[in-house]
C-alpha positions as CSV (number, residue, x, y, z in Angstrom):
1,X,-0.2,0.1,-0.3
2,X,1.7,3.3,-1.1
3,X,0.7,6.5,0.9
4,X,-1.3,7.9,-2.1
5,X,-3.6,4.9,-2.1
6,X,-4.3,5.8,1.8
7,X,-6.1,8.9,2.2
8,X,-5.5,13.0,1.6
9,X,-4.1,13.3,4.7
10,X,-1.5,10.9,5.3
11,X,0.3,11.7,2.0
12,X,4.3,11.9,2.7
13,X,4.7,15.5,1.0
14,X,1.6,16.4,2.9
15,X,3.3,15.3,6.3
16,X,6.4,17.2,5.6
17,X,4.9,20.2,5.4
18,X,3.7,20.3,8.7
19,X,7.2,19.4,10.6
20,X,9.7,21.9,11.2
21,X,7.4,24.4,12.7
22,X,10.1,25.1,15.7
23,X,9.1,26.2,19.1
24,X,5.0,27.5,19.1
25,X,4.5,30.9,20.8
26,X,1.3,31.8,23.4
27,X,-1.3,34.0,22.0
28,X,-1.5,37.0,24.2
29,X,-2.8,40.3,23.8
30,X,-3.2,40.0,20.1
31,X,0.5,38.9,19.4
32,X,2.6,35.8,19.7
33,X,4.3,35.4,22.9
34,X,7.3,33.1,22.9
35,X,7.9,30.5,25.7
36,X,10.5,30.5,28.3
37,X,11.8,27.4,29.7
38,X,10.8,23.8,29.2
39,X,9.4,22.4,25.8
40,X,7.6,19.6,24.8
41,X,7.9,18.0,21.4
42,X,4.6,17.7,19.2
43,X,4.8,14.4,17.9
44,X,2.7,13.3,14.6
45,X,0.4,9.9,15.8
46,X,0.9,9.1,11.9
47,X,5.1,7.8,11.9
48,X,5.8,9.9,15.2
49,X,7.8,12.6,13.4
50,X,8.2,16.0,15.5
51,X,6.2,18.7,13.9
52,X,6.5,21.3,16.7
53,X,8.0,22.1,20.3
54,X,5.1,23.6,22.9
55,X,6.0,25.6,25.3
56,X,4.9,24.6,29.2
57,X,3.4,27.6,30.5
58,X,2.6,28.6,34.2
59,X,1.4,31.3,36.4
60,X,3.4,33.9,34.7
61,X,2.1,33.3,31.6
62,X,-1.4,32.7,32.8
63,X,-0.9,36.2,34.9
64,X,0.0,38.0,31.4
65,X,-3.3,36.7,29.8
66,X,-5.5,37.9,32.4
67,X,-3.9,40.7,32.4
68,X,-4.5,41.0,28.3
69,X,-8.1,40.0,28.5
70,X,-9.1,42.1,31.7
71,X,-7.6,45.0,30.1
72,X,-10.1,44.2,26.9
73,X,-13.3,43.5,28.8
74,X,-14.3,46.9,29.0
75,X,-14.8,47.8,25.6
76,X,-15.6,44.3,24.3
77,X,-18.6,44.0,27.3
78,X,-19.6,47.3,25.9
79,X,-20.1,46.7,22.1
80,X,-23.5,45.8,21.3
81,X,-24.2,42.0,21.1
82,X,-25.2,42.3,17.4
83,X,-21.7,44.0,16.6
84,X,-19.9,41.1,18.8
85,X,-21.8,38.4,16.3
86,X,-20.5,40.6,13.3
87,X,-16.9,38.6,14.7
88,X,-18.3,35.5,14.1
89,X,-19.9,36.0,10.8
90,X,-16.3,36.8,9.2
91,X,-14.7,34.2,11.1
92,X,-17.2,31.5,9.9
93,X,-16.4,32.6,6.2
94,X,-12.4,32.2,7.5
95,X,-13.1,29.1,8.6
96,X,-14.9,27.7,5.5
97,X,-12.4,29.1,3.3
98,X,-9.3,27.4,5.4
99,X,-10.9,24.5,6.5
100,X,-9.0,22.0,4.0
101,X,-5.9,23.2,5.6
102,X,-7.0,23.6,8.7
103,X,-8.1,19.5,8.7
104,X,-4.9,18.6,7.5
105,X,-3.2,20.3,10.5
106,X,-5.8,18.4,12.7
107,X,-4.9,15.2,10.8
108,X,-1.2,15.4,11.6
109,X,-1.2,16.6,15.1
110,X,-3.8,14.5,16.3
111,X,-3.9,11.5,13.9
112,X,-7.6,11.7,12.3
113,X,-8.2,10.9,9.0
114,X,-8.8,13.8,6.6
115,X,-12.2,13.0,6.4
116,X,-12.4,13.0,10.6
117,X,-10.8,15.9,10.6
118,X,-13.4,18.1,8.3
119,X,-15.8,16.8,9.9
120,X,-14.6,18.2,13.2
121,X,-14.3,21.4,11.8
122,X,-17.9,21.6,10.4
123,X,-19.1,20.5,14.0
124,X,-17.3,23.0,15.5
125,X,-18.6,25.6,12.6
126,X,-22.3,25.1,13.7
127,X,-21.6,26.3,17.2
128,X,-19.9,29.6,15.4
129,X,-23.0,30.0,13.6
130,X,-25.1,29.4,16.8
131,X,-23.4,32.3,18.5
132,X,-24.1,34.2,15.4
133,X,-28.0,34.0,16.5
134,X,-27.4,35.3,19.8
135,X,-28.7,38.3,19.1
136,X,-32.4,36.2,18.4
137,X,-31.6,34.0,21.0
138,X,-30.5,36.1,24.1
139,X,-32.0,39.7,23.8
140,X,-33.3,39.5,27.6
141,X,-36.8,40.7,28.1
142,X,-39.0,43.3,29.5
143,X,-42.8,43.3,30.8
144,X,-44.9,45.5,32.7
145,X,-45.3,43.2,35.9
146,X,-47.9,45.8,37.7
147,X,-49.2,49.4,36.9
148,X,-46.8,51.5,36.0
149,X,-43.8,48.8,37.0
150,X,-42.0,47.7,34.8
151,X,-39.4,44.6,34.8
152,X,-36.2,44.2,32.6
153,X,-33.8,41.4,32.5
154,X,-30.5,41.8,30.4
155,X,-27.9,39.4,30.1
156,X,-24.4,40.4,31.3
157,X,-21.3,38.6,30.7
158,X,-18.8,37.3,33.4
159,X,-15.8,39.1,32.2
160,X,-12.4,37.3,32.0
161,X,-13.2,33.0,31.5
162,X,-10.9,30.2,30.5
163,X,-11.4,26.7,28.8
164,X,-9.4,24.2,29.1
165,X,-9.6,21.7,26.2
166,X,-8.4,17.9,25.2
167,X,-6.3,16.7,22.5
168,X,-8.8,14.6,20.7
169,X,-10.9,17.4,19.1
170,X,-8.4,20.3,19.0
171,X,-10.5,22.5,17.0
172,X,-14.3,21.4,17.7
173,X,-14.0,21.2,21.6
174,X,-12.3,24.8,21.5
175,X,-15.2,26.0,19.1
176,X,-17.8,24.6,21.5
177,X,-17.0,27.3,24.1
178,X,-15.1,30.2,22.1
179,X,-18.4,31.5,19.7
180,X,-20.9,31.8,22.7
181,X,-18.4,32.8,25.7
182,X,-17.2,36.0,23.3
183,X,-20.2,37.0,21.7
184,X,-22.0,36.8,25.0
185,X,-19.3,39.7,25.9
186,X,-16.6,37.7,27.5
187,X,-12.8,37.9,27.2
188,X,-11.3,34.2,27.5
189,X,-8.1,32.4,27.8
190,X,-7.6,29.1,25.9
191,X,-5.6,26.3,27.4
192,X,-5.0,23.8,24.7
193,X,-3.9,20.1,25.1
194,X,-0.2,20.2,25.3
195,X,-0.3,17.0,23.0
196,X,-2.5,18.8,19.8
197,X,-1.6,22.7,20.5
198,X,-1.3,23.9,17.0
199,X,-4.8,24.2,15.7
200,X,-5.4,26.4,18.8
201,X,-3.1,29.0,17.3
202,X,-5.0,29.0,14.0
203,X,-8.0,29.1,15.8
204,X,-6.6,32.6,17.4
205,X,-5.3,34.1,14.2
206,X,-8.3,33.7,12.2
207,X,-9.9,35.7,14.9
208,X,-7.2,38.1,14.6
209,X,-8.0,38.0,11.2
210,X,-11.8,38.1,11.5
211,X,-11.5,41.6,13.4
212,X,-11.6,40.6,17.4
213,X,-9.7,42.8,19.0
214,X,-6.7,42.4,20.7
215,X,-6.5,40.2,24.2
216,X,-10.3,39.3,24.0
217,X,-8.9,35.7,23.0
218,X,-5.9,34.4,24.2
219,X,-3.9,31.3,24.2
220,X,-1.7,29.7,27.2
221,X,0.4,26.4,26.8
222,X,1.3,24.0,29.3
223,X,0.2,21.3,31.5
224,X,-0.8,21.0,35.0
225,X,0.7,24.2,36.2
226,X,-1.3,26.4,33.5
227,X,-4.4,25.0,34.2
228,X,-4.2,25.4,38.4
229,X,-2.9,28.8,37.7
230,X,-5.9,29.3,35.6
231,X,-8.3,27.7,38.7
232,X,-6.8,29.9,41.1
233,X,-6.8,33.3,39.7
234,X,-9.2,35.2,41.6
235,X,-10.0,37.4,38.1
236,X,-11.0,34.4,36.3
237,X,-14.7,34.0,36.5
238,X,-15.5,30.7,35.0
239,X,-14.0,27.5,33.9
240,X,-15.1,24.9,31.4
241,X,-13.3,21.9,31.0
242,X,-12.7,19.0,28.9
243,X,-11.0,15.6,29.6
244,X,-10.8,12.2,32.1
245,X,-13.1,11.6,34.9
246,X,-10.7,11.9,37.2
247,X,-9.4,14.8,36.0
248,X,-12.6,16.7,35.4
249,X,-13.4,16.0,39.4
250,X,-10.4,17.2,40.5
251,X,-10.7,20.8,38.2
252,X,-14.7,21.0,39.4
253,X,-13.6,20.9,43.0
254,X,-10.4,23.1,42.6
255,X,-12.6,25.7,40.4
256,X,-15.3,25.8,42.8
257,X,-13.1,26.4,45.7
258,X,-11.9,29.0,44.4
259,X,-15.3,30.9,43.9
260,X,-15.1,30.0,40.1
261,X,-18.3,28.9,37.9
262,X,-17.4,25.4,36.6
263,X,-18.6,23.2,34.1
264,X,-16.2,19.9,33.6
265,X,-17.3,17.2,31.1
266,X,-15.7,13.9,32.2
267,X,-15.4,10.4,30.5
268,X,-17.9,7.8,29.7
269,X,-18.7,4.2,28.9
270,X,-21.5,4.5,26.5
271,X,-24.0,1.4,25.9
272,X,-25.2,0.2,22.7
273,X,-28.2,-1.9,22.9
274,X,-29.0,-4.1,20.1
275,X,-32.4,-5.7,20.3
276,X,-33.2,-8.9,18.0
277,X,-35.6,-7.2,15.7
278,X,-32.9,-4.3,15.0
279,X,-32.1,-4.2,11.1
280,X,-28.6,-6.1,11.2
281,X,-26.4,-4.2,8.0
282,X,-27.5,-1.2,9.2
283,X,-27.0,-1.6,12.9
284,X,-23.4,-3.4,12.4
285,X,-22.4,-0.3,10.1
286,X,-23.8,2.1,13.1
287,X,-22.2,0.0,16.0
288,X,-18.7,-0.1,14.3
289,X,-18.7,3.2,13.2
290,X,-19.4,4.7,16.9
291,X,-17.0,2.3,18.1
292,X,-14.2,3.0,15.9
293,X,-14.4,6.9,14.6
294,X,-11.9,8.8,15.7
295,X,-9.6,5.9,16.7
296,X,-12.4,5.4,19.7
297,X,-10.8,8.5,21.2
298,X,-14.0,10.3,22.0
299,X,-16.4,10.5,24.7
300,X,-19.2,9.9,22.7
301,X,-17.4,6.6,21.3
302,X,-19.4,3.3,21.5
303,X,-17.8,0.9,23.9
304,X,-20.1,-1.5,25.3
305,X,-22.6,-3.7,22.8
306,X,-25.4,-5.1,25.1
307,X,-26.2,-7.8,22.7
308,X,-30.2,-9.1,23.8
309,X,-30.7,-12.9,22.9
310,X,-31.7,-13.3,19.2
311,X,-29.3,-10.5,17.9
312,X,-26.6,-13.0,16.3
313,X,-27.2,-12.1,12.5
314,X,-26.2,-8.5,13.9
315,X,-22.8,-9.8,15.5
316,X,-21.6,-11.7,12.4
317,X,-22.2,-8.5,10.1
318,X,-20.2,-6.6,12.8
319,X,-17.1,-8.7,13.0
320,X,-17.1,-9.1,9.1
321,X,-17.2,-5.3,8.7
322,X,-14.3,-5.1,11.7
323,X,-12.1,-7.1,9.8
324,X,-12.7,-5.4,6.8
325,X,-11.7,-2.1,8.2
326,X,-8.6,-0.4,6.7
327,X,-6.3,1.3,9.4
328,X,-4.8,4.3,8.3
329,X,-7.5,4.4,5.5
330,X,-11.2,4.3,7.6
331,X,-9.3,4.9,10.8
332,X,-6.6,7.2,11.9
333,X,-4.1,6.5,14.6
334,X,-3.9,6.9,18.4
335,X,-2.5,10.2,19.9
336,X,0.7,8.6,21.4
337,X,2.6,5.3,21.9
338,X,1.9,5.2,25.8
339,X,-1.7,5.4,24.8
340,X,-1.7,3.0,22.3
341,X,0.6,0.0,24.7
342,X,-2.4,1.0,27.4
343,X,-5.0,0.5,24.7
344,X,-3.2,-3.1,23.4
345,X,-2.7,-3.8,27.4
346,X,-6.5,-3.7,28.1
347,X,-7.1,-6.1,25.3
348,X,-4.4,-8.6,26.2
349,X,-5.9,-8.6,29.9
350,X,-9.3,-8.8,28.7
351,X,-8.4,-12.2,27.0
352,X,-6.9,-13.8,29.9
353,X,-9.4,-13.2,31.7
354,X,-11.7,-15.4,28.8
355,X,-13.0,-12.6,26.5
356,X,-12.6,-14.1,23.1
357,X,-10.8,-11.9,20.9
358,X,-13.2,-12.1,17.7
359,X,-11.1,-9.2,16.0
360,X,-7.9,-8.4,17.4
361,X,-6.3,-5.4,16.4
362,X,-3.2,-5.3,18.3
363,X,-0.5,-5.9,15.2
364,X,-2.6,-4.2,12.3
365,X,-1.3,-4.5,8.7
366,X,0.7,-0.7,8.1
367,X,3.1,0.2,5.6
368,X,6.6,0.7,6.6
369,X,6.6,3.8,6.4
370,X,4.0,4.1,9.3
371,X,6.2,1.6,11.5
372,X,7.2,4.2,13.9
373,X,3.5,5.6,14.0
374,X,0.7,4.9,17.1
375,X,-1.6,2.2,16.1
376,X,-4.4,-0.2,17.4
377,X,-6.6,-1.5,14.7
378,X,-10.4,-2.3,15.1
379,X,-11.0,-5.1,18.2
380,X,-14.2,-6.6,19.0
381,X,-14.2,-8.7,22.2
382,X,-17.2,-11.1,23.1
383,X,-18.5,-12.9,25.8
384,X,-17.2,-10.1,28.0
385,X,-18.8,-10.1,31.7
386,X,-20.9,-6.6,32.4
387,X,-18.2,-6.7,35.6
388,X,-15.1,-6.7,34.2
389,X,-12.4,-4.0,33.8
390,X,-12.9,-3.8,30.0
391,X,-17.0,-3.4,30.5
392,X,-16.5,-0.9,33.3
393,X,-13.6,1.4,32.7
394,X,-12.7,3.9,29.9
395,X,-10.2,2.5,27.4
396,X,-10.3,5.4,24.7
397,X,-9.6,3.4,21.8
398,X,-11.4,1.5,19.2
399,X,-11.9,-1.8,21.3
400,X,-16.1,-2.9,21.4
401,X,-16.7,-5.3,24.1
402,X,-19.7,-7.1,23.6
403,X,-22.3,-8.3,26.8
404,X,-24.8,-10.7,26.1
405,X,-28.0,-10.7,27.9
406,X,-31.3,-12.2,27.5
407,X,-33.8,-9.4,27.8
408,X,-34.3,-5.8,27.4
409,X,-34.2,-5.2,31.6
410,X,-31.0,-7.4,32.0
411,X,-29.6,-4.6,29.4
412,X,-30.9,-1.5,31.1
413,X,-29.4,-2.3,34.3
414,X,-26.0,-2.8,32.8
415,X,-26.2,0.1,31.4
416,X,-27.7,2.2,34.8
417,X,-25.2,0.3,36.2
418,X,-22.1,2.0,35.1
419,X,-20.8,5.0,36.8
420,X,-20.7,7.4,34.0
421,X,-23.7,8.5,32.0
422,X,-22.5,10.5,29.0
423,X,-24.6,8.6,26.3
424,X,-26.9,5.6,25.2
425,X,-28.2,3.7,22.3
426,X,-30.6,1.1,21.7
427,X,-31.1,-0.5,17.9
428,X,-34.8,-1.8,17.3
429,X,-37.7,-1.3,15.3
430,X,-39.5,-1.3,18.1
431,X,-41.3,1.6,19.5
432,X,-42.2,0.4,22.9
433,X,-38.6,-0.4,23.2
434,X,-37.0,2.4,22.3
435,X,-39.5,4.3,24.6
436,X,-38.2,2.7,27.5
437,X,-34.7,3.2,27.1
438,X,-35.4,6.7,26.4
439,X,-37.2,6.8,29.6
440,X,-34.7,4.7,31.9
441,X,-31.5,5.1,30.6
442,X,-29.1,7.3,33.3
443,X,-27.8,8.8,30.7
444,X,-27.8,12.8,29.4
445,X,-27.5,11.6,25.4
446,X,-29.8,9.1,24.3
447,X,-29.9,7.2,20.4
448,X,-32.4,5.8,18.5
449,X,-30.4,3.8,15.7
450,X,-28.1,5.9,16.5
451,X,-24.9,4.9,17.3
452,X,-23.8,8.6,18.5
453,X,-26.5,10.5,19.7
454,X,-24.9,14.1,19.7
455,X,-27.4,16.8,19.5
456,X,-27.0,19.5,17.1
457,X,-27.6,23.1,18.1
458,X,-29.6,24.6,19.5
459,X,-30.0,21.3,21.4
460,X,-26.6,21.1,24.2
461,X,-24.0,18.6,24.6
462,X,-23.5,17.3,28.2
463,X,-24.0,13.9,29.9
464,X,-25.0,12.6,34.0
465,X,-23.3,11.2,36.7
466,X,-19.7,10.8,36.3
467,X,-19.4,12.3,32.9
468,X,-20.4,15.9,33.8
469,X,-19.7,18.2,37.0
470,X,-21.6,21.2,37.2
471,X,-24.9,22.6,35.8
472,X,-25.8,23.1,32.3
473,X,-24.8,22.1,29.1
474,X,-21.5,23.1,27.1
475,X,-23.4,23.8,23.7
476,X,-26.5,24.9,22.6
477,X,-29.3,27.4,24.7
478,X,-27.8,26.0,28.1
479,X,-24.5,27.0,27.1
480,X,-25.8,30.7,27.2
481,X,-26.6,30.9,30.7
482,X,-23.0,29.4,31.8
483,X,-21.3,32.5,30.2
484,X,-23.4,35.5,31.5
485,X,-25.5,36.1,34.7
486,X,-28.7,38.1,34.3
487,X,-29.3,41.5,35.7
488,X,-32.9,42.4,36.8
489,X,-34.0,46.0,36.4
490,X,-37.4,47.1,38.4
491,X,-39.0,50.3,37.1
492,X,-41.5,52.8,38.4
493,X,-42.5,55.9,36.1
494,X,-44.4,58.7,37.8
495,X,-46.7,60.3,35.2
496,X,-46.7,63.6,37.2
């Protein structure tokens, strides 16, 4: 297999053009600021080559970014919401013009296929479009509540806010927060993942080109020290976070202990229930895409298939499709060597505990030029116990565990018995069965014959239980309330 046969985003020439970016800078006050101190290499998951070096900022860089954001806040707050929305109109146009080049960059630093990276950007652009409608969605309201007395409610920005985002969606997750937070009048600091930081800087430069005033949006690179500095800074009013559950919980506790509004999205263990009446071909295709899309590195990935007795034909088709899926063509790479080793270790432990390896992705076939990359192929484990670690812990890789049950009640008991609550889905032709899952499943997002039930704006994204800490959703109408506070004005007028 040659690179030309793989995918547009894996052409050797394309990858070579992404390398050699040198030391990245922070983006503070509308300009690039060189990092000082330690740097980490940013490695391409496809072949392990170095793309750039990212600085590990800390308290000093956060202090500088907060100062720039605080200085820019009064003028940005005082702009009419329609003027702020106009910046988002121009930003959306630039994203559309640059989408292919942005997608190639995402593919290089994250490991996605070109098609997945482009789809990520398109989903993020939907939130930008949502923000352009904020003059109509969040105008405030006024009413005469008694004779001669009016009450008015306006939505006011909080001030300086921050967003801490993960490696797996270097464009989409930042775009979940940036448009709404800025259009409602806040100024922002973004702390992207140090594993995939390049796209954040490209977003900052596009916002600058769109006419966003200097200091309204800032990027600080780094790891734990930078996050802790954000959570403890007295001028940062609100923080959104997306990552693993242990870190999400820690971020929520630390941020709220410092009097901040915090919304922290954690991990997931999403269950797909398959009924005997489900369409075998449609279901097998949807389940495999849900399990292997983005190499399983997403909180909406299908990781447990709960097969109700009688659904064996679908399982056979699923295995056939999984064996035919081409690594480096239909599915991208794993973010790092350590992550790939961890996923392969989880597969081996499950097999040693008695799970049947129907499809083993630990040694996928690859072109020689990709041998230094980080790869795990699609993996299907059958006969998995509902209590085993592989069925209960987040693996964050292309691993699907099949748990067999006798009834829908038993399937729901397994779904509701897990600690997480991001998403659940059912595949069936029965409206009654679908209604039962929608009513009884302990998850914030439910799919019916949909493997990845991500709501579209204006409906918000957000899970339950150990998948979310805080109130509200990170997108949609619920996000408006997170980034604003209501001001109530009561007025009485004399007729004299």
